All heavy atoms as an XYZ file, in Angstrom:
732
protein
N     -32.355      4.277      3.536
C     -31.115      4.899      3.105
C     -30.338      5.471      4.286
O     -29.119      5.429      4.285
C     -31.398      6.020      2.106
C     -31.635      5.545      0.684
S     -30.279      4.560      0.060
C     -29.210      5.780     -0.611
N     -31.050      5.991      5.275
C     -30.362      6.596      6.405
C     -29.523      5.561      7.158
O     -28.403      5.854      7.571
C     -31.364      7.251      7.351
C     -30.679      8.155      8.354
O     -29.769      8.909      7.939
O     -31.045      8.099      9.538
N     -30.051      4.360      7.316
C     -29.309      3.300      7.982
C     -28.045      2.929      7.219
O     -26.997      2.662      7.812
N     -28.135      2.931      5.913
C     -26.964      2.631      5.085
C     -25.889      3.685      5.280
O     -24.713      3.368      5.418
C     -27.356      2.583      3.609
C     -28.247      1.423      3.253
C     -28.624      1.519      1.814
N     -29.492      0.430      1.430
C     -29.901      0.236      0.188
N     -29.533      1.045     -0.769
N     -30.683     -0.788     -0.099
N     -26.287      4.943      5.283
C     -25.318      6.028      5.490
C     -24.676      5.919      6.859
O     -23.483      6.162      7.015
C     -26.020      7.382      5.346
C     -26.131      7.840      3.940
C     -26.545      9.303      3.867
N     -27.306      9.482      2.657
C     -28.621      9.581      2.579
N     -29.348      9.569      3.660
N     -29.220      9.714      1.428
N     -25.472      5.598      7.858
C     -24.947      5.496      9.215
C     -23.895      4.410      9.329
O     -22.860      4.615      9.970
C     -26.076      5.244     10.210
C     -26.953      6.451     10.437
C     -28.117      6.139     11.356
O     -28.358      4.995     11.724
N     -28.846      7.173     11.733
N     -24.137      3.250      8.732
C     -23.170      2.157      8.836
C     -21.869      2.523      8.121
O     -20.779      2.244      8.615
C     -23.733      0.809      8.317
C     -22.769     -0.339      8.630
C     -23.989      0.836      6.830
C     -22.583     -0.643     10.067
N     -21.960      3.174      6.985
C     -20.751      3.545      6.248
C     -19.980      4.630      7.007
O     -18.755      4.558      7.122
C     -21.096      4.002      4.811
C     -19.889      4.607      4.123
C     -21.629      2.823      4.005
N     -20.687      5.603      7.558
C     -20.031      6.652      8.343
C     -19.353      6.061      9.570
O     -18.202      6.375      9.872
C     -21.054      7.728      8.761
O     -21.619      8.302      7.586
C     -20.395      8.811      9.594
N     -20.065      5.201     10.282
C     -19.483      4.546     11.452
C     -18.241      3.756     11.065
O     -17.212      3.840     11.723
C     -20.498      3.621     12.123
C     -19.871      2.735     13.156
C     -19.566      3.233     14.425
C     -19.554      1.415     12.864
C     -18.956      2.418     15.372
C     -18.951      0.606     13.810
C     -18.656      1.107     15.071
N     -18.331      2.993     10.000
C     -17.206      2.157      9.581
C     -15.991      2.995      9.224
O     -14.861      2.630      9.555
C     -17.621      1.274      8.411
C     -16.633      0.209      8.005
C     -16.365     -0.739      9.161
C     -17.167     -0.566      6.819
N     -16.197      4.113      8.571
C     -15.070      4.991      8.228
C     -14.385      5.519      9.477
O     -13.162      5.506      9.586
C     -15.549      6.147      7.367
C     -15.753      5.771      5.938
C     -16.099      6.974      5.119
N     -16.171      6.612      3.716
C     -16.850      7.286      2.832
N     -17.522      8.361      3.172
N     -16.883      6.901      1.579
N     -15.164      6.014     10.439
C     -14.589      6.552     11.679
C     -13.900      5.442     12.481
O     -12.797      5.630     12.994
C     -15.659      7.235     12.533
C     -16.170      8.505     11.938
N     -15.403      9.641     11.825
C     -17.378      8.815     11.412
C     -16.108     10.595     11.260
N     -17.316     10.121     10.996
N     -14.552      4.314     12.594
C     -14.006      3.188     13.338
C     -12.714      2.689     12.688
O     -11.719      2.416     13.354
C     -15.035      2.072     13.431
C     -14.569      0.864     14.190
C     -14.243      0.947     15.543
C     -14.455     -0.376     13.561
C     -13.814     -0.157     16.247
C     -14.031     -1.485     14.255
C     -13.715     -1.379     15.593
O     -13.286     -2.477     16.294
N     -12.710      2.608     11.375
C     -11.535      2.140     10.648
C     -10.350      3.077     10.863
O      -9.218      2.619     11.079
C     -11.848      2.041      9.157
O     -10.714      1.669      8.426
N     -10.592      4.389     10.842
C      -9.512      5.349     11.100
C      -8.943      5.170     12.498
O      -7.729      5.215     12.701
C     -10.021      6.782     10.922
C     -10.030      7.217      9.493
C     -10.308      8.714      9.368
N     -11.070      8.910      8.148
C     -12.278      9.439      8.068
N     -12.893      9.864      9.136
N     -12.874      9.555      6.914
N      -9.819      4.982     13.462
C      -9.391      4.781     14.844
C      -8.530      3.529     14.971
O      -7.455      3.555     15.578
C     -10.600      4.681     15.772
C     -10.311      4.370     17.232
C      -9.516      5.505     17.872
C     -11.616      4.135     17.982
N      -8.973      2.447     14.366
C      -8.223      1.188     14.417
C      -6.869      1.350     13.735
O      -5.845      0.915     14.261
C      -9.040      0.039     13.780
C      -8.195     -1.203     13.602
C     -10.273     -0.271     14.618
N      -6.830      1.990     12.588
C      -5.567      2.193     11.872
C      -4.624      3.103     12.652
O      -3.410      2.879     12.669
C      -5.824      2.772     10.481
C      -6.424      1.760      9.534
C      -6.795      2.367      8.188
O      -6.531      3.533      7.933
N      -7.418      1.579      7.342
N      -5.176      4.130     13.304
C      -4.339      5.024     14.115
C      -3.686      4.290     15.277
O      -2.645      4.704     15.780
C      -5.162      6.198     14.655
C      -5.544      7.191     13.573
O      -4.967      7.125     12.464
O      -6.436      8.026     13.838
N      -4.291      3.205     15.704
C      -3.741      2.389     16.799
C      -2.933      1.211     16.270
O      -2.655      0.260     16.985
C      -4.877      1.890     17.697
S      -5.754      3.195     18.545
N      -2.577      1.267     14.978
C      -1.821      0.209     14.298
C      -2.520     -1.141     14.346
O      -1.868     -2.190     14.415
C      -0.399      0.088     14.889
C       0.427      1.327     14.619
O       0.271      1.920     13.534
O       1.230      1.704     15.489
N      -3.834     -1.107     14.289
C      -4.611     -2.338     14.294
C      -5.121     -2.680     12.904
O      -4.837     -1.988     11.930
N      -5.890     -3.748     12.833
C      -6.467     -4.189     11.574
C      -7.959     -4.441     11.766
O      -8.357     -5.159     12.677
C      -5.799     -5.475     11.097
O      -6.462     -5.979      9.966
N      -8.742     -3.879     10.916
C     -10.190     -4.040     10.982
C     -10.606     -5.461     10.637
O     -11.661     -5.914     11.047
C     -10.848     -3.041     10.028
C     -12.337     -2.842     10.116
C     -12.715     -2.302     11.484
C     -12.802     -1.890      9.034
N      -9.778     -6.166      9.915
C     -10.157     -7.489      9.427
C      -9.296     -8.615      9.983
O      -9.172     -9.652      9.355
C     -10.081     -7.532      7.892
O      -8.736     -7.241      7.509
C     -11.031     -6.563      7.265
N      -8.725     -8.441     11.130
C      -7.851     -9.449     11.696
C      -8.531    -10.778     11.943
O      -7.903    -11.826     11.892
N      -9.835    -10.777     12.196
C     -10.541    -12.009     12.519
C     -11.395    -12.555     11.392
O     -12.054    -13.567     11.554
N     -11.405    -11.885     10.253
C     -12.239    -12.362      9.152
C     -11.997    -11.561      7.892
O     -11.247    -10.588      7.884
N     -12.646    -11.956      6.808
C     -12.423    -11.292      5.518
C     -13.082     -9.914      5.467
O     -13.910     -9.574      6.297
C     -13.077    -12.247      4.523
C     -14.140    -12.931      5.311
C     -13.593    -13.060      6.707
N     -12.709     -9.133      4.456
C     -13.247     -7.786      4.322
C     -14.716     -7.780      3.898
O     -15.530     -7.143      4.500
C     -12.449     -6.970      3.294
C     -11.057     -6.639      3.721
C     -10.060     -7.662      3.238
O     -10.236     -8.223      2.149
O      -9.099     -7.920      3.955
N     -15.032     -8.440      2.822
C     -16.382     -8.342      2.288
C     -16.599     -6.990      1.640
O     -15.696     -6.169      1.551
N     -17.800     -6.761      1.159
C     -18.100     -5.539      0.408
C     -17.991     -4.271      1.241
O     -17.456     -3.275      0.796
C     -19.506     -5.603     -0.176
C     -19.662     -6.591     -1.284
C     -21.090     -6.541     -1.831
N     -21.301     -7.583     -2.789
C     -21.029     -7.458     -4.088
N     -20.547     -6.340     -4.539
N     -21.245     -8.465     -4.899
N     -18.518     -4.288      2.445
C     -18.580     -3.063      3.235
C     -17.223     -2.710      3.844
O     -16.759     -1.579      3.727
C     -19.665     -3.169      4.325
C     -19.669     -1.930      5.204
C     -21.036     -3.375      3.689
N     -16.580     -3.670      4.466
C     -15.296     -3.373      5.110
C     -14.231     -2.950      4.115
O     -13.356     -2.158      4.445
C     -14.792     -4.583      5.887
C     -15.521     -4.867      7.163
C     -14.843     -6.045      7.854
C     -15.665     -6.629      8.943
N     -15.022     -7.833      9.495
N     -14.280     -3.481      2.918
C     -13.217     -3.181      1.954
C     -13.175     -1.709      1.580
O     -12.146     -1.207      1.153
C     -13.326     -4.061      0.703
O     -12.080     -4.053      0.011
C     -14.400     -3.584     -0.231
N     -14.299     -0.991      1.743
C     -14.287      0.449      1.465
C     -13.248      1.163      2.315
O     -12.591      2.087      1.868
C     -15.663      1.060      1.727
C     -16.763      0.678      0.752
C     -18.109      1.189      1.255
C     -16.469      1.204     -0.642
N     -13.105      0.730      3.545
C     -12.130      1.345      4.448
C     -10.776      0.653      4.406
O      -9.734      1.304      4.453
C     -12.652      1.305      5.880
O     -13.836      2.046      5.983
N     -10.779     -0.650      4.318
C      -9.546     -1.424      4.412
C      -8.652     -1.251      3.186
O      -7.441     -1.101      3.312
C      -9.863     -2.921      4.631
C      -8.610     -3.763      4.580
C     -10.585     -3.104      5.955
N      -9.222     -1.238      2.010
C      -8.427     -1.179      0.780
C      -7.589      0.088      0.690
O      -6.538      0.094      0.060
C      -9.327     -1.305     -0.439
N      -8.027      1.149      1.342
C      -7.276      2.404      1.306
C      -5.927      2.296      2.010
O      -5.012      3.048      1.726
C      -8.099      3.517      1.934
C      -9.358      3.825      1.183
C     -10.264      4.769      1.958
O      -9.923      5.210      3.043
N     -11.414      5.075      1.394
N      -5.814      1.352      2.935
C      -4.573      1.234      3.705
C      -3.600      0.220      3.119
O      -2.512      0.031      3.656
C      -4.900      0.848      5.154
O      -5.474     -0.447      5.204
N      -3.948     -0.428      2.015
C      -3.058     -1.401      1.397
C      -1.805     -0.730      0.857
O      -1.872      0.349      0.277
C      -3.742     -2.127      0.231
C      -4.790     -3.110      0.622
C      -5.770     -3.475     -0.289
C      -4.842     -3.686      1.878
C      -6.750     -4.396      0.054
C      -5.810     -4.596      2.221
C      -6.768     -4.946      1.308
N      -0.691     -1.411      1.004
C       0.545     -0.947      0.370
C       0.499     -1.342     -1.102
O      -0.339     -2.146     -1.515
C       1.777     -1.589      1.027
O       1.743     -3.005      0.775
C       1.829     -1.309      2.526
N       1.423     -0.806     -1.871
C       1.478     -1.155     -3.292
C       1.749     -2.654     -3.472
O       1.168     -3.295     -4.348
C       2.538     -0.329     -4.012
C       2.520     -0.502     -5.515
C       1.169     -0.136     -6.159
O       0.518      0.810     -5.691
O       0.783     -0.808     -7.135
N       2.596     -3.229     -2.618
C       2.879     -4.668     -2.686
C       1.617     -5.485     -2.414
O       1.382     -6.507     -3.066
C       3.960     -5.057     -1.683
C       5.340     -4.572     -2.091
O       5.537     -4.268     -3.292
O       6.217     -4.501     -1.217
N       0.817     -5.049     -1.444
C      -0.432     -5.769     -1.142
C      -1.414     -5.675     -2.302
O      -2.071     -6.657     -2.647
C      -1.067     -5.210      0.141
C      -0.284     -5.553      1.386
C      -0.770     -4.810      2.615
O      -1.144     -3.614      2.513
O      -0.779     -5.434      3.692
N      -1.502     -4.519     -2.920
C      -2.387     -4.362     -4.086
C      -1.950     -5.301     -5.216
O      -2.783     -5.949     -5.842
C      -2.369     -2.923     -4.581
C      -3.043     -1.951     -3.666
C      -2.974     -0.520     -4.243
N      -3.276      0.459     -3.246
C      -4.491      0.735     -2.794
N      -5.514      0.092     -3.279
N      -4.677      1.654     -1.868
N      -0.645     -5.354     -5.453
C      -0.139     -6.238     -6.505
C      -0.434     -7.693     -6.188
O      -0.793     -8.472     -7.080
C       1.359     -6.017     -6.694
C       1.700     -4.703     -7.349
C       3.192     -4.455     -7.456
O       3.978     -5.423     -7.270
O       3.582     -3.313     -7.721
N      -0.293     -8.079     -4.925
C      -0.586     -9.447     -4.512
C      -2.059     -9.783     -4.737
O      -2.384    -10.825     -5.314
C      -0.214     -9.662     -3.045
C      -0.553    -11.038     -2.470
C       0.198    -12.142     -3.220
C      -0.241    -11.072     -0.978
N      -2.956     -8.911     -4.285
C      -4.386     -9.148     -4.489
C      -4.721     -9.257     -5.973
O      -5.491    -10.128     -6.392
C      -5.214     -8.021     -3.858
C      -5.512     -8.232     -2.400
C      -4.911     -7.439     -1.434
C      -6.412     -9.208     -1.978
C      -5.185     -7.625     -0.087
C      -6.689     -9.398     -0.640
C      -6.080     -8.600      0.306
O      -6.358     -8.795      1.626
N      -4.144     -8.383     -6.790
C      -4.401     -8.438     -8.225
C      -3.850     -9.711     -8.858
O      -4.481    -10.299     -9.745
C      -3.840     -7.198     -8.916
C      -4.662     -5.963     -8.607
O      -5.878     -6.038     -8.454
N      -3.999     -4.825     -8.512
N      -2.690    -10.172     -8.407
C      -2.105    -11.415     -8.932
C      -2.977    -12.622     -8.576
O      -3.182    -13.515     -9.404
C      -0.683    -11.605     -8.406
N      -3.494    -12.631     -7.356
C      -4.378    -13.733     -6.940
C      -5.655    -13.702     -7.764
O      -6.129    -14.738     -8.249
C      -4.683    -13.643     -5.427
C      -3.406    -13.934     -4.630
C      -5.804    -14.592     -5.042
C      -3.516    -13.614     -3.158
N      -6.224    -12.519     -7.958
C      -7.441    -12.379     -8.759
C      -7.189    -12.868    -10.188
O      -7.998    -13.614    -10.751
C      -7.885    -10.913     -8.753
C      -9.120    -10.617     -9.575
C     -10.357    -11.094     -8.894
C     -11.589    -10.568     -9.590
N     -12.809    -11.131     -9.064
N      -6.069    -12.467    -10.766
C      -5.744    -12.890    -12.130
C      -5.560    -14.394    -12.232
O      -5.946    -15.010    -13.231
C      -4.470    -12.192    -12.618
C      -4.690    -10.711    -12.887
O      -5.851    -10.296    -13.053
O      -3.669     -9.973    -12.916
N      -4.983    -15.011    -11.196
C      -4.729    -16.454    -11.227
C      -6.026    -17.261    -11.148
O      -6.183    -18.251    -11.854
C      -3.804    -16.846    -10.073
N      -6.955    -16.838    -10.300
C      -8.169    -17.625    -10.083
C      -9.377    -17.123    -10.866
O     -10.362    -17.847    -11.009
C      -8.510    -17.668     -8.586
C      -7.544    -18.489     -7.798
C      -6.497    -17.889     -7.116
C      -7.657    -19.875     -7.754
C      -5.593    -18.642     -6.384
C      -6.760    -20.641     -7.047
C      -5.720    -20.031     -6.354
N      -9.321    -15.911    -11.356
C     -10.428    -15.325    -12.114
C      -9.870    -14.450    -13.231
O      -9.994    -13.231    -13.204
C     -11.316    -14.508    -11.156
C     -12.546    -13.923    -11.830
O     -12.936    -14.411    -12.912
O     -13.110    -12.965    -11.263
N      -9.228    -15.070    -14.229
C      -8.543    -14.298    -15.267
C      -9.459    -13.376    -16.069
O      -9.012    -12.366    -16.610
C      -7.904    -15.361    -16.161
C      -8.633    -16.612    -15.863
C      -9.137    -16.510    -14.460
N     -10.739    -13.695    -16.133
C     -11.683    -12.854    -16.885
C     -12.386    -11.825    -15.997
O     -13.243    -11.089    -16.465
C     -12.707    -13.726    -17.610
C     -12.053    -14.600    -18.645
O     -11.163    -14.177    -19.367
N     -12.475    -15.854    -18.714
N     -12.072    -11.837    -14.701
C     -12.636    -10.893    -13.730
C     -14.161    -10.853    -13.778
O     -14.767     -9.782    -13.841
C     -12.052     -9.489    -13.949
C     -10.592     -9.426    -13.684
N     -10.067     -8.846    -12.558
C      -9.527     -9.899    -14.378
C      -8.759     -8.948    -12.573
N      -8.402     -9.600    -13.678
N     -14.761    -12.056    -13.702
C     -16.223    -12.135    -13.735
C     -16.834    -12.395    -12.355
O     -18.018    -12.176    -12.161
C     -16.705    -13.213    -14.732
C     -16.140    -14.576    -14.366
C     -16.347    -12.815    -16.151
C     -16.680    -15.725    -15.211
N     -16.032    -12.868    -11.404
C     -16.552    -13.157    -10.066
C     -16.382    -11.942     -9.165
O     -15.272    -11.483     -8.936
C     -15.838    -14.363     -9.449
C     -16.008    -15.625    -10.241
C     -14.904    -16.243    -10.812
C     -17.248    -16.180    -10.436
C     -15.041    -17.408    -11.551
C     -17.407    -17.342    -11.169
C     -16.303    -17.950    -11.737
N     -17.478    -11.449     -8.633
C     -17.467    -10.301     -7.723
C     -16.565     -9.168     -8.201
O     -15.643     -8.759     -7.506
C     -17.037    -10.724     -6.314
C     -18.075    -11.547     -5.624
O     -19.267    -11.348     -5.816
N     -17.646    -12.476     -4.806
N     -16.851     -8.630     -9.371
C     -16.007     -7.533     -9.866
C     -16.081     -6.331     -8.930
O     -17.133     -6.002     -8.399
C     -16.602     -7.211    -11.236
C     -17.994     -7.726    -11.180
C     -17.966     -8.904    -10.254
N     -14.953     -5.697     -8.713
C     -14.846     -4.487     -7.895
C     -15.285     -4.667     -6.449
O     -15.708     -3.722     -5.807
C     -15.632     -3.336     -8.524
C     -15.106     -2.980     -9.908
O     -13.884     -3.105    -10.109
O     -15.907     -2.608    -10.766
N     -15.197     -5.886     -5.923
C     -15.541     -6.081     -4.509
C     -14.311     -5.823     -3.648
O     -14.377     -5.089     -2.680
C     -16.112     -7.490     -4.256
C     -16.246     -7.747     -2.779
C     -17.454     -7.643     -4.939
N     -13.194     -6.393     -3.979
C     -11.991     -6.221     -3.160
C     -11.229     -4.966     -3.597
O     -11.055     -4.044     -2.837
C     -11.099     -7.447     -3.287
C      -9.777     -7.337     -2.612
C      -9.785     -7.680     -1.162
C     -10.124     -9.128     -0.955
N     -10.113     -9.505      0.417
N     -10.777     -4.949     -4.798
C     -10.003     -3.816     -5.311
C     -10.908     -3.010     -6.239
O     -11.518     -3.545     -7.135
C      -8.779     -4.322     -6.076
C      -7.874     -5.239     -5.265
S      -7.303     -4.563     -3.716
C      -6.201     -3.311     -4.283
N     -10.980     -1.733     -6.004
C     -11.812     -0.884     -6.860
C     -13.238     -0.744     -6.369
O     -14.106     -0.299     -7.110
N     -13.495     -1.106     -5.124
C     -14.838     -0.972     -4.576
C     -15.231      0.499     -4.501
O     -14.415      1.349     -4.147
C     -14.912     -1.600     -3.190
N     -16.470      0.775     -4.840
C     -16.974      2.144     -4.789
C     -18.171      2.201     -3.856
O     -18.976      1.273     -3.795
C     -17.377      2.612     -6.178
C     -16.206      2.735     -7.133
C     -16.641      3.192     -8.516
O     -17.833      3.509     -8.697
O     -15.783      3.216     -9.404
N     -18.299      3.307     -3.155
C     -19.364      3.472     -2.170
C     -20.743      3.267     -2.780
O     -21.558      2.505     -2.266
C     -19.257      4.859     -1.526
C     -20.311      5.193     -0.491
C     -20.237      4.229      0.678
C     -20.140      6.625     -0.010
N     -21.020      3.916     -3.882
C     -22.341      3.839     -4.510
C     -22.717      2.401     -4.848
O     -23.826      1.956     -4.599
C     -22.360      4.707     -5.770
C     -23.684      4.717     -6.484
C     -23.624      5.605     -7.706
C     -24.927      5.562     -8.457
N     -24.887      6.362     -9.680
N     -21.786      1.675     -5.407
C     -22.032      0.289     -5.801
C     -22.210     -0.614     -4.585
O     -23.045     -1.515     -4.576
C     -20.878     -0.199     -6.663
C     -21.308     -1.218     -7.673
O     -22.478     -1.407     -7.924
N     -20.336     -1.869     -8.273
N     -21.428     -0.363     -3.547
C     -21.501     -1.185     -2.330
C     -22.820     -0.973     -1.605
O     -23.456     -1.927     -1.164
C     -20.319     -0.856     -1.400
O     -19.107     -1.128     -2.101
C     -20.367     -1.693     -0.145
N     -23.250      0.261     -1.489
C     -24.492      0.573     -0.776
C     -25.687     -0.098     -1.443
O     -26.621     -0.521     -0.774
C     -24.680      2.101     -0.655
C     -23.705      2.626      0.391
C     -26.092      2.466     -0.291
C     -23.765      4.097      0.625
N     -25.652     -0.236     -2.743
C     -26.753     -0.912     -3.461
C     -26.965     -2.328     -2.972
O     -28.066     -2.864     -3.049
C     -26.441     -0.988     -4.955
C     -26.744      0.211     -5.723
C     -26.647     -0.071     -7.203
N     -26.210     -1.459     -7.421
C     -25.729     -1.935     -8.538
N     -25.612     -1.176     -9.563
N     -25.345     -3.185     -8.651
N     -25.920     -2.968     -2.468
C     -26.011     -4.355     -2.052
C     -26.437     -4.537     -0.590
O     -26.613     -5.658     -0.139
C     -24.667     -5.064     -2.274
C     -24.370     -5.271     -3.717
N     -23.705     -4.335     -4.473
C     -24.660     -6.285     -4.548
C     -23.601     -4.782     -5.712
N     -24.169     -5.953     -5.789
N     -26.569     -3.458      0.150
C     -26.994     -3.569      1.540
C     -28.506     -3.765      1.620
O     -29.257     -3.176      0.845
C     -26.596     -2.309      2.323
C     -25.106     -2.036      2.435
C     -24.881     -0.728      3.173
C     -24.387     -3.174      3.126
N     -28.925     -4.567      2.574
C     -30.358     -4.819      2.757
C     -31.074     -3.542      3.170
O     -30.515     -2.696      3.866
C     -30.589     -5.869      3.834
C     -30.279     -7.259      3.406
C     -30.744     -8.204      4.480
N     -29.948     -8.010      5.674
C     -29.138     -8.912      6.188
N     -29.030    -10.072      5.644
N     -28.455     -8.672      7.265
N     -32.326     -3.456      2.787
C     -33.139     -2.312      3.177
C     -34.227     -2.708      4.174
O     -34.957     -1.861      4.657
C     -33.809     -1.665      1.948
O     -34.590     -2.659      1.278
C     -32.755     -1.108      0.999
N     -34.340     -3.995      4.467
C     -35.357     -4.444      5.430
C     -34.766     -5.560      6.292
O     -33.774     -6.185      5.940
C     -36.600     -4.944      4.695
O     -36.280     -6.041      3.870
N     -35.399     -5.785      7.428
C     -34.946     -6.832      8.334
C     -35.247     -8.201      7.748
O     -36.245     -8.376      7.064
C     -35.638     -6.712      9.684
C     -35.211     -5.503     10.416
C     -35.869     -5.474     11.775
N     -34.937     -4.831     12.679
C     -34.707     -5.229     13.905
N     -35.384     -6.223     14.416
N     -33.838     -4.614     14.645
N     -34.395     -9.153      8.087
C     -34.624    -10.536      7.671
C     -35.144    -11.318      8.848
O     -34.731    -11.100      9.974
C     -33.322    -11.148      7.168
C     -32.879    -10.529      5.866
C     -31.554    -11.043      5.449
N     -31.624    -12.445      5.091
C     -30.582    -13.162      4.714
N     -29.404    -12.616      4.653
N     -30.701    -14.431      4.395
N     -36.018    -12.227      8.578
C     -36.533    -13.096      9.625
C     -35.511    -14.178      9.922
O     -34.711    -14.528      9.095
C     -37.839    -13.726      9.193
C     -38.923    -12.680      8.983
C     -40.190    -13.316      8.574
N     -40.669    -14.113      9.711
C     -41.737    -14.870      9.665
N     -42.447    -14.944      8.590
N     -42.106    -15.559     10.715
N     -35.533    -14.682     11.128
C     -34.617    -15.764     11.499
C     -33.775    -15.369     12.675
O     -34.165    -14.554     13.508
N     -32.618    -15.940     12.737
C     -31.717    -15.712     13.864
C     -31.192    -14.283     13.809
O     -30.676    -13.837     12.790
C     -30.549    -16.714     13.826
C     -31.091    -18.127     13.958
C     -29.544    -16.392     14.930
C     -30.037    -19.193     13.783
N     -31.296    -13.583     14.920
C     -30.769    -12.225     14.998
C     -29.299    -12.289     15.354
O     -28.909    -13.029     16.262
C     -31.536    -11.425     16.048
N     -28.497    -11.537     14.648
C     -27.074    -11.499     14.937
C     -26.706    -10.109     15.409
O     -27.291     -9.135     14.969
C     -26.236    -11.864     13.692
O     -26.580    -10.989     12.637
C     -26.473    -13.297     13.270
N     -25.724    -10.032     16.277
C     -25.332     -8.706     16.798
C     -24.683     -7.852     15.742
O     -24.229     -8.255     14.756
C     -24.361     -9.023     17.913
C     -23.971    -10.450     17.754
C     -24.973    -11.100     16.881
């Protein structure tokens, strides 16, 4: 659990720093579950409407990855983080 808290705390601080410098945390890739906790807070109303329109068009019943992009909550996101190391290729 401590590792999970550390990654979320780091991401929040890092995200604020990036936003204060007019940058984007996700310029090189998608948000995913963890990044969206910080990124979604900076969306404009137009961006929220766009994301919701895309979701409605491709997933009208909202059954695929509910609350991953819009409406993500810390408690739910942390549940999906690994609690042990995986064997195989180590990534930075």
